RODO-2510 file (C-alpha; in nm, 4 decimals, decimal comma):
residues 220
     n   res          X          Y          Z
     1     m    -2,5537     3,8972     0,6847
     2     s    -2,7528     4,2064     0,7788
     3     v    -2,8159     4,4719     0,5546
     4     d    -2,5998     4,7382     0,7660
     5     r    -2,2902     4,5316     0,6797
     6     l    -2,3210     4,4152     0,3090
     7     c    -1,9994     4,4871     0,1534
     8     v    -1,8972     4,5942    -0,2016
     9     f    -1,5674     4,5376    -0,3741
    10     i    -1,5058     4,8311    -0,6174
    11     m    -1,1992     4,8402    -0,8580
    12     a    -1,1022     5,2123    -0,9582
    13     g    -1,2085     5,2164    -1,3291
    14     a    -1,3862     4,9030    -1,3404
    15     a    -1,6971     4,8868    -1,5298
    16     m    -1,9153     4,6851    -1,2892
    17     l    -1,9316     4,6639    -0,9171
    18     l    -1,9356     4,3328    -0,7464
    19     p    -2,1382     4,2772    -0,4312
    20     s    -1,8609     4,0960    -0,2182
    21     c    -1,6763     4,0899     0,1391
    22     e    -1,3715     3,9814     0,0163
    23     g    -1,2206     4,2969    -0,0934
    24     i    -1,0686     4,5821     0,1415
    25     m    -1,3338     4,8182     0,0476
    26     s    -1,6960     4,7716     0,2114
    27     g    -2,0025     4,9538     0,1386
    28     l    -2,3781     5,0076     0,2647
    29     y    -2,7031     4,9307     0,0708
    30     d    -3,0688     5,0610     0,1606
    31     e    -3,2542     4,8135    -0,0712
    32     a    -3,1574     4,5561    -0,3234
    33     d    -3,2448     4,7656    -0,6271
    34     a    -3,0899     5,1179    -0,4859
    35     v    -2,7845     5,2710    -0,6198
    36     s    -2,4992     4,9895    -0,5397
    37     e    -2,1915     5,1893    -0,5340
    38     y    -2,1601     5,2547    -0,1437
    39     g    -1,8120     5,2743     0,0415
    40     f    -1,4886     5,4029    -0,0526
    41     t    -1,3860     5,4391    -0,4184
    42     v    -1,0211     5,4943    -0,4595
    43     t    -0,9767     5,6796    -0,7764
    44     e    -0,6303     5,7463    -0,8037
    45     t    -0,4567     5,5513    -0,5507
    46     t    -0,1206     5,6987    -0,6001
    47     m    -0,2571     6,0091    -0,4333
    48     s    -0,5247     5,8131    -0,1789
    49     h    -0,7551     6,0135    -0,3688
    50     g    -1,1025     5,8918    -0,3777
    51     t    -1,4801     5,9370    -0,3258
    52     i    -1,7122     5,7921    -0,0191
    53     y    -2,0839     5,7137    -0,1086
    54     i    -2,2730     5,6682     0,2031
    55     n    -2,6423     5,6147     0,2813
    56     c    -2,7377     5,8414     0,5904
    57     a    -3,1088     5,8415     0,5096
    58     e    -3,2021     5,6905     0,8468
    59     y    -3,2178     5,9191     1,1432
    60     t    -3,1382     5,6114     1,3789
    61     h    -2,7916     5,5094     1,2082
    62     w    -2,4418     5,6531     1,2364
    63     v    -2,2182     5,5599     0,9607
    64     y    -1,8707     5,5166     1,0704
    65     l    -1,5962     5,5775     0,8321
    66     n    -1,2133     5,4250     0,8733
    67     f    -0,9887     5,5914     0,5881
    68     e    -0,6761     5,3411     0,6604
    69     e    -0,9006     5,0459     0,6061
    70     e    -1,1291     5,2208     0,3491
    71     r    -1,4017     5,1111     0,5482
    72     a    -1,7693     5,2118     0,6037
    73     d    -2,0210     5,0724     0,8687
    74     s    -2,3479     5,1470     0,9646
    75     v    -2,4605     5,1185     1,3104
    76     n    -2,8095     5,1602     1,4466
    77     i    -2,7737     5,3756     1,7718
    78     v    -3,0965     5,2919     1,8869
    79     s    -3,0949     4,9288     1,8833
    80     g    -2,7850     4,9817     2,1011
    81     m    -2,5617     4,8658     1,8324
    82     d    -2,1673     4,9287     1,9206
    83     a    -1,9536     5,1388     1,7244
    84     p    -1,6603     4,9843     1,5193
    85     a    -1,3659     4,9596     1,7408
    86     e    -1,1657     5,1737     1,4997
    87     w    -1,2630     5,4907     1,2898
    88     d    -1,1870     5,8218     1,2288
    89     l    -1,5198     6,0149     1,1214
    90     a    -1,9022     5,9301     1,1566
    91     v    -2,2014     6,0925     0,9824
    92     h    -2,5340     6,0927     1,1288
    93     r    -2,7550     6,2172     0,8480
    94     y    -2,5454     6,5308     0,7981
    95     d    -2,4202     6,5572     1,1429
    96     p    -2,0571     6,4558     1,1777
    97     k    -1,8343     6,3640     1,4434
    98     t    -1,4724     6,2641     1,4899
    99     n    -1,2882     6,0081     1,7055
   100     g    -1,1092     6,2476     1,9233
   101     g    -0,9997     6,4562     1,6129
   102     s    -1,0779     6,8172     1,4953
   103     v    -1,1759     6,9858     1,1893
   104     a    -1,0996     7,3018     0,9925
   105     m    -1,2600     7,4589     0,7132
   106     t    -1,0408     7,6441     0,4321
   107     d    -1,1501     7,8974     0,1698
   108     a    -1,0175     7,6151    -0,1024
   109     t    -1,2960     7,4683    -0,2996
   110     d    -1,0624     7,2480    -0,5299
   111     i    -0,9348     6,9369    -0,3200
   112     d    -0,6261     6,8546    -0,5412
   113     d    -0,5169     7,2223    -0,5680
   114     y    -0,5291     7,2718    -0,1905
   115     v    -0,3630     6,9645    -0,1209
   116     d    -0,0841     6,9732    -0,4057
   117     a    -0,0258     7,3384    -0,2644
   118     g     0,0959     7,1487     0,0682
   119     v    -0,1180     7,4200     0,2926
   120     v    -0,2176     7,2964     0,6281
   121     p    -0,4467     7,4848     0,8297
   122     e    -0,3199     7,6972     1,1492
   123     e    -0,3714     7,5200     1,4710
   124     g    -0,6253     7,7863     1,5840
   125     a    -0,8549     7,6820     1,2914
   126     f    -0,9143     7,3347     1,3982
   127     v    -1,2200     7,2742     1,5835
   128     a    -1,2842     6,9673     1,8229
   129     d    -1,6225     6,7883     1,8712
   130     v    -1,8927     6,9139     2,1103
   131     m    -2,1449     6,7613     2,3144
   132     t    -2,5158     6,8326     2,2264
   133     d    -2,8586     6,7105     2,3135
   134     s    -3,0391     6,9342     2,0666
   135     v    -2,8565     6,8277     1,7233
   136     i    -2,8696     6,4444     1,6642
   137     a    -3,2336     6,3763     1,5815
   138     t    -3,3278     6,0171     1,6081
   139     d    -3,7122     6,0502     1,5500
   140     m    -3,8757     6,2970     1,3204
   141     s    -4,2271     6,1486     1,3216
   142     g    -4,3516     6,3948     1,5330
   143     m    -4,2020     6,6891     1,3466
   144     m    -4,5340     6,8396     1,2179
   145     d    -4,6640     6,8826     1,5583
   146     g    -4,3519     7,0564     1,6932
   147     v    -4,2134     6,7094     1,8643
   148     i    -3,8360     6,5668     1,7434
   149     v    -3,6795     6,3293     1,9572
   150     y    -3,2875     6,3836     2,0163
   151     t    -3,0003     6,1923     2,1530
   152     e    -2,6885     6,3008     2,3226
   153     d    -2,3806     6,2699     2,1435
   154     y    -2,0845     6,4242     1,9953
   155     y    -2,0790     6,6235     1,7038
   156     n    -1,8418     6,8548     1,4990
   157     p    -1,9694     7,2137     1,4320
   158     e    -1,7128     7,3020     1,1791
   159     l    -1,7587     7,0095     0,9466
   160     a    -2,1419     7,0748     0,9923
   161     k    -2,0732     7,3425     0,7859
   162     w    -2,0701     7,1428     0,4758
   163     l    -2,4475     7,1353     0,4525
   164     d    -2,6732     7,4147     0,6099
   165     v    -3,0242     7,2938     0,6735
   166     d    -3,2400     7,5847     0,7554
   167     k    -3,5443     7,4209     0,9416
   168     s    -3,7172     7,7652     0,9502
   169     t    -3,9255     7,6737     0,6447
   170     m    -4,1071     7,3603     0,5282
   171     p    -3,9768     7,2046     0,3355
   172     p    -3,6395     7,2958     0,4665
   173     i    -3,3848     7,4738     0,2457
   174     y    -3,0374     7,2895     0,1747
   175     t    -2,7434     7,4929     0,1134
   176     k    -2,4407     7,3005     0,0354
   177     s    -2,0715     7,4200     0,1060
   178     d    -1,8228     7,3658    -0,1728
   179     n    -1,5329     7,4450     0,0729
   180     v    -1,2664     7,2078     0,1449
   181     f    -1,2455     7,0947     0,4888
   182     v    -0,9283     6,9116     0,6707
   183     l    -1,0146     6,6392     0,9059
   184     r    -0,7132     6,5824     1,1533
   185     t    -0,7335     6,2538     1,3484
   186     e    -0,6573     6,2128     1,6827
   187     d    -0,3068     6,0455     1,5943
   188     g    -0,2431     6,3134     1,3694
   189     r    -0,3201     6,1963     1,0043
   190     m    -0,4796     6,4439     0,7853
   191     y    -0,7471     6,4327     0,5377
   192     a    -0,8783     6,6967     0,2815
   193     l    -1,2885     6,6659     0,2415
   194     r    -1,5547     6,8074     0,0326
   195     l    -1,9140     6,7222     0,0151
   196     e    -1,9979     6,6701    -0,3516
   197     n    -2,3496     6,5800    -0,2901
   198     y    -2,6256     6,5048    -0,0352
   199     m    -2,9015     6,3396    -0,2340
   200     g    -2,9101     5,9835    -0,4082
   201     g    -3,0984     5,6750    -0,3784
   202     k    -3,2767     5,4988    -0,6991
   203     k    -3,3924     5,8641    -0,8606
   204     g    -3,0834     6,0405    -0,7055
   205     t    -3,3208     6,2817    -0,5190
   206     t    -3,3610     6,1492    -0,1513
   207     k    -3,1923     6,3432     0,1080
   208     g    -2,9082     6,1748     0,3186
   209     y    -2,7198     6,0159     0,0778
   210     m    -2,3896     6,1607     0,0738
   211     t    -2,0942     6,1916    -0,1927
   212     i    -1,7687     6,2635     0,0137
   213     e    -1,4504     6,3444    -0,2044
   214     y    -1,1455     6,2780    -0,0123
   215     r    -0,7712     6,2817    -0,0347
   216     s    -0,5051     6,2011     0,2260
   217     m    -0,2748     6,4643     0,3120
   218     g     0,0771     6,3000     0,2932
   219     n    -0,0173     6,0379     0,5694
   220     e     0,2795     5,7924     0,5321
***
């Protein structure tokens, strides 16, 4: 089994995590002794409310998320690996893209209060993905010499606001947004999302590890 497809079965409130591929929730490891709680964790199943832990530290990978299957798959785009057949949201480092969907940013900062209020962003607030050849960096080894290798791909500029990375200074300055975002999939399902953290790893200080709070918005 490749390192990109290691799975972890996580039960809400469980005291330990069991490395397995037998559950409906899959996860991602970067190394054997790193934090092992990657993937989807449903904390309140009656509300489809949970947390997603993903390792996006590698510039060569997209992490594809499937909300209905509660699945996370890491795909090496440089090696030519194919994306999963079904996915809703993908993240490269901090750059997100949707699978034909769109995203709206709200003024809310509490995901439960927002969803419980039954609020839905206006149609004009939703932003679709755009094609770019200057955002998705796949090789940063020449950064100090001003050489960064980018790949052409789609990304969602609205959801990208969940983390501002100011590269005008070295090291870059990271500013996290606490706002709740709404992902609307191509088939009309909606999920409230909020970025809780953008660091992790063994010491909890490595950039590129993301903790995303999510909640289904009445998707029956």
